[in-house]
N, C-alpha and C positions, 0 to 999 in steps of 0.2 A: 276349202281347207283340204289340203289331202297329207301326206307323208310321204317325202322319197327318200330313197339310202343310192349311193352307190360307190362302189367299190374298186380298187387296184391292189393289186400286188400281195391278194392272200391265198396259200394254199389250201381253203376251202372256203372260199367267196360265198356259194351258194347259201350256205349254212350262214356264216356274219351276215347276210343279208337277208335272212330270216328274222335273225338273232335282233338287226336291228329294227327292221320292219314290227318287229314284237314291240322294242324299245319306244314306239312310236305310233302304237294301235291306237289308243286316244283321238290320233287326228281324222283314223279314215278306220270303217269297221263293216263297209260291204262291199269288199272285193279285196283280194290284194293279188301281186304279180312279181313276176321278176324272170330276166333273162342274163345269159353269160356268155361270154367267149375268152377261147385259149390261143386269140390272134388268127389262129385261121380261120376258125367256125364258131359259131353261137350255138349254144346248147341251150335248149333245146333247136336243133336243127334249124333255121332261117324261123325260129318262134320263139312266145313266153310262155311259160304258166301261168295262168291264170284259175284262181278258186275263190267262190264265193264265202262271203263272212269272213272269220278273226284268224289270225294265223294261225295255225297250226305245228306251234313250235315243235310239238311231242312226233309229228311225221317230219322227220327233214325229207328234206327237196335237194336231192344229189345232180348236181350238175358239173359240166367240165367246164373248166375255164378258171385262171387267175384274176378276169374283171367281170364289175358285172352292175347291174339296176335293178331297185326295187321300188312297190309305190303299193302304200294301201289309201284305201278309193274312198273317200267321202262325197256324194255327190251333186253340186253343185249345177250343173252345166249335162244337159243332157237324161236320159232312163234310167232307171237303176238293174244294169243288165252288162252280161260279160263283152257284151260288144263293146261297150265306153269302158271296159275296166283298162290301167294302162298295167303294162307301158303300151305306146304304138308306136310302130316302123312306117318307113317311107322309103323309098329306091333310089340313089344313086348310081344313073348306071346299073349296072347287074348289081350292085352290093347294097344292102340293106344297112340303117341305122335307126336303133331306137330310143324311146327318149318319155321319159316320168318325169309330170310336171305337176307343182302346188301352186293354184291360184285359180286365175277367170281372165279370161280375153275378153277386153270391151268391145274389141271391135271383129270380135270373129264371123260376123255376118257377112262385112263383106272383105273378111279377106277368103271365108272359105267361097265367095262368090267367085273373085277373080282367081283362087287355084282350079276351079270347076273350069274359065272359061277359057282358060290356057290349059286346059285337056290333063290336069290331075284329080283323079276321082276323091272323093273325101267320104268313107268307111262310116264312120260314126257322125253320136251327135257332139263327142268331145272334143274340146278345145285344143287340149295335147295334140290330138295330131291335125290338126293344123299346125301348130307351131312347128311340130317334123318338117312336117312338107313344104312350108312355106322355108325352111331352111333349108333342106333339099333343095327347093327350087334354084335357092339364092347360090346353091354351090354349084350346080352347071353353068351358070354364069359368072362365076370367077374362079372355082377348081381349088378354092381355099375356102376350108370347114369354118377358119376362125373368123373371114370376113364374112359370112356367109351367117353366124349369129351374129355379128356385130350390127350388118342389114337387115336380119329380122327386127331383130331388137327397135331398130329404129322405125317400123311400120308396125310393130304387133302395139299395141294398147293395154293398159291392166296390168295385172299381178302375174307372174309366171319365175317362181324359182323351178332348177330343172336341173336333170343332170341325163349325157347323152350319151350312147352308146356306139361305139364302130368297132369293126373287127380288133383293131389293133390300139385303140385308147378309150379315155374316160375324161372326160367334159363335164363342168359343172358350171352354171350361170346364172344371174337374175336378175331381175330387170330392172330399167332404170331405174325405177322411181323406190324400188328396194322392198315392197309389200309386205315381204313373208321372210322368215329367215332361211339361211343353208350356209352352215357351219362345217367346216373342214378338221378334220383331226389325221394326226400321223403316228402312229404305234414305232416303237422300237425297233421290227424289223424291217420297216421300211411301207409297209403296209398303209392304204390312207382310202380316210371313208368320208366323204359327204354326207350330210344327213339335216332333213329340218330342226332338229333339236341335237343339243350340246349330251342331252340323256341318253341316245342309242350312242355317241361315241364314246361314253363312260361305261353303258353295259360292255360292250365291244373291245372293252381296253386301248383305245383309241385315245390316245393324247390331245384336247384342242389344241389346234393349232391356228385359227381365225375364221373370222366370219365374211363370205365373199362380199365384196361391197357393189354397189348398186353400177350393173352394165358388165361388172367383171368376168369376164371369162377363165376358168384352169384345165388346163390340158393336161393330161399325164400318160405318158407311153413309155415304152423302152427307153428313152431317151431322157428321162427325168417328169419331173413336175416345172412347167411354163406359165407363166401368169402374164395374164392381157386384159389392163386394163380400158373402159374407155375412156378414154379423154375428152374433154371439153362437154360433160354432161350437165345441160341445163335443167334437168326435171327436178323436181322439189323432192327431196326423200320423206318419205310417205308409210314410215313404218306401224305395220296394222299393233294400235291399243292393247284391241282384243286380247292377241297374244298376249301379253304380260296378266291384263285381267284373271283368262281364261281358258284360253284352248292350251297353252304349253306346258308340259308335267312342271311340275314345282320343284320337282331337281332340276331344272334346265336354265342355263344361261342364256339368254335371248335380246336379241340387239345390244348386248355387253350389258347387261343387268340379273342378275340372280333374281328367277323368279320367286320365289320364297319370298328373299327381302322384299322385294318392291309388295308382294302380297299384306306382309303383314305391317308394312311402312303405308300403304293403302289403309289398312282396318284401323291403323293409327288415326290417322286423318277423318274415318269416316266417323269413327266415337267422339272427336273433337267437334264436329261438324253437329252430333246429334245432341252432344251436350247444349249445343247454343241452339238448337232447335226443339226440343222436345221439354216440354214443361211437365208431363200427363202422367210420367211414369218416375219424376225423383222426387226424394223426400231429404229435404234438409241438407244441405252441405253437400248438392249433386250426389247423393248416394241412393242407389236403387233397395228399396227394400222386398226381400225376399224373390229376387231378380236372376236369374242367371243368361249368360250367349250362350246360342249352340249352332253351329253351320250346318247349312244346305249343302251336304257333302258332298262332293270332294273336292271340288276348285275352291269351294270358300273355307277351305279349311282354314289356314293361311291364315287368311284374312278375320277371320272370328276371333284367331288366336291375339291378334295384334289389335282387336278392337276390346277385347275383352284386359289385355293388358296393358292398355292404357292409361299411363301413372297417374294421371289429375283422378281418374274415377276407375281403381278396375275391380271387377265381376268377375264372379266365378263363370268358368268355362267348362261345359258339358258338351260331351256326343251324344243326345240326343236320339239323334236320327242315325241310323247306319248304312252303307248304302252298300246294295249285295256287289261283287262284279261281278258277277255274270251276267251283268244287264249293261249293253254300254251305255254311252252319252245319251242320254235323252232329247240334250240340243240339237243332235245331230243325226236323230231318229228321221225315218219318214212322216210324215204328219200323220199318216193312221194307225203309228203308231204308239206315239208320245204318252197317251194315257194308261194304255194297258202297261207301258214299261214303267210309268211312276207308281203303279199298281206293284209290280212287280220288284222294283228297285231297292227301296226305301220301306225298314222296319223303325217302327217307334218304342220307345219305353215305356211301358203303360205304370211302373212301379214306383218311378221316385221324384217326380214333377208333378204331384198333383196340388191343385192349389197356389202354383206358383205366376210368376209372369216371367216368360221368355223374351227374348231378344233374340230372331233369325237372322244370321247375316247369309244371304245370298250374293253372286258374283254383278248378276245381272236378271231385269224381268223382260224379255222379248214376247210371247202372245200371251203370257199371262195363266196358262189353265195350270201350269206348273205345281208353279208356287201356289193357286189357290188351293189344289187337294192336298199338299202340303199340310197349307195352314188348317184347312176344314181335320185332316187326320190328327194333326196336333191337337187340336181341341179336344178333339171325340178320345184318341187311345189314351192320349199323357192327360188328359183334365187337366189342363194347363186354365188360369183365368184371365191372364191375355196374351196376347201372340202380337208383337211389334216386328214389323219386319225393316232390315235396315239391308241396302243396295249399293256395294261399295262402284258400281258404275253408273251414269248420266242415265236417264232415260233413252231408251233406244227409238230414234223417233222417225229414221231416213235408211232407204235399204241402202245394202253395201252389196256391190258388185265386184269383190275382190278376191273372193274365196271361201264366202260364208254365206250361207243359206238363209239370205235376208232380201230376197228380190220381190217380197212380197205386201209392202207397204200397202200398193193399190189394190190388192186382196183381203186388205184391212186388217192385215195380222199381228201388225207392230202395233201392242195394245196402247205405248206410250205417244202415238200418231194420233188414234182417235180419242184418246182422256186424258185427264187432268191426273193429278198425281188423290185427287181425292177419292177423285170416281174409282182410280184401280183400287185406290187403299179399300173401298167399299166393295170391289168387284172379287177380290181376292178373300175377303172376310178377315183383316187384322184391325187389331186394334188403331194401330198407327203404320204411319209407311214413310222413309225417311230415302231419299239416293242422294249419293254422294255427286258433287258438282265439276264440270268440266276444270274449274279453277283447283279444287285440289287432287283429283287426277294428273293433272301438270306439275302439279307442285311436289307429288310422289315422285313422279319420272327423274325430273331435277335433284329430289333430296337422293335419286338412287344412282344419280351421275349420269343419267339421260338429257336430251335436249327434246323440251316438251314441243319443239316447233320441226321436230323431225318424222314426226307421227302424225297418223292419219287420224280424225275423230269425225269424218264424213255421217257414218250412222247415226251420229249425236246430232252435230248441227248443220246437215247437210253443206257441207264443203268442200267439195270434191276435188282432187289436185291432178286426176287423172282425167282426160279424155273419154266421154262416155256415148259413143254414137251409137249402139246397140241398145241404150235404152235413153231417150230424146228428151225425157225431163228426170232429173235426178229424185225422184221418188221411191 
């Protein structure tokens, strides 16, 4: 999971890209990068700006050009260093093209080998470099960039929503499975933006136009906007359900579904399941005694609101835990930093909840260490009598190879792959633990206007819709 931005026709392109990257900062916090073109030359000259850490919006990057692309990096392929930061470039004859991508390529090893055997050097560990060089290589055979991108799509497996910049044009395209979102917006002055989420369009005053279809290419140059669908795409639509549950900004619309609405409905379904399964903390008529609902912020806030407002059994909603926004998302931090970040990230109110029962809502449990520490601190600092954990996503038992840092099942890091629910409950120190079900998750997608069959649940059920040659076992 990363964040990408592409802009065409803006008088202050580099500033708009920075602003857009800032809006999707939650999708990647390791590095950010951008490059622009004025139609004749790139700015900086045949290079890209790449900086470590968060987007520094207070320090504008002024580049020459009316078009450009940008990227915020979350490391899933390759080491976390500047060499692997995007955008990446490839040479077509004497001209460079630049690309920024969101996702993971699942046959990168074979593609890398094929490129090297044909005399095309690979300088990084990042699969985005493979994509752009594969496209450039196919261009030398076809002399048509649209054809080259489509041919590359047929050979590249996995997830890749991308923006590609030439000196005189901007291209945007999405893999044949549609794993990751890619949104298009148009401003009243005619400028166009592509972004990983609609929240970037909103922040930069672009009006949502459409979400790119799987396999679709959109080209923009001085002659206008042209759309190139991928005809006869037989691959199953595999939109990542985790985008709705966790990744995306609550104010975004992803896969045609408003994220905040989805999460509230997800919370309602979880509350209904909770009433069916939990008898330990009910008192008469399914009313809870001395009990309140609190989210583990921030992505669970709307879920907890839906849970607390469930009409059959409404409960008080409290922000017992406050998240510091000076610390990034714990889930996407490298492992060695996660424990430290939990200490710095959350503060707990020690004054209002002594002797009460709390139902803590979170979106998922991946490794278990974060929620374990939160449960412990809730008991120690808030002095509550009981802590009950409710999780809006079903147990994650399988690896994800499409843009999430979940390659580690073989390393025994996915707790639900090695423990049952009761064991996990004991490990995290909760009084009770209830996960949502896939059936409830799919029902929520349907309720919000989506088709559950169009989503990927491989991390939940091990059913991968895309070939995984780099990972011989789906684990």
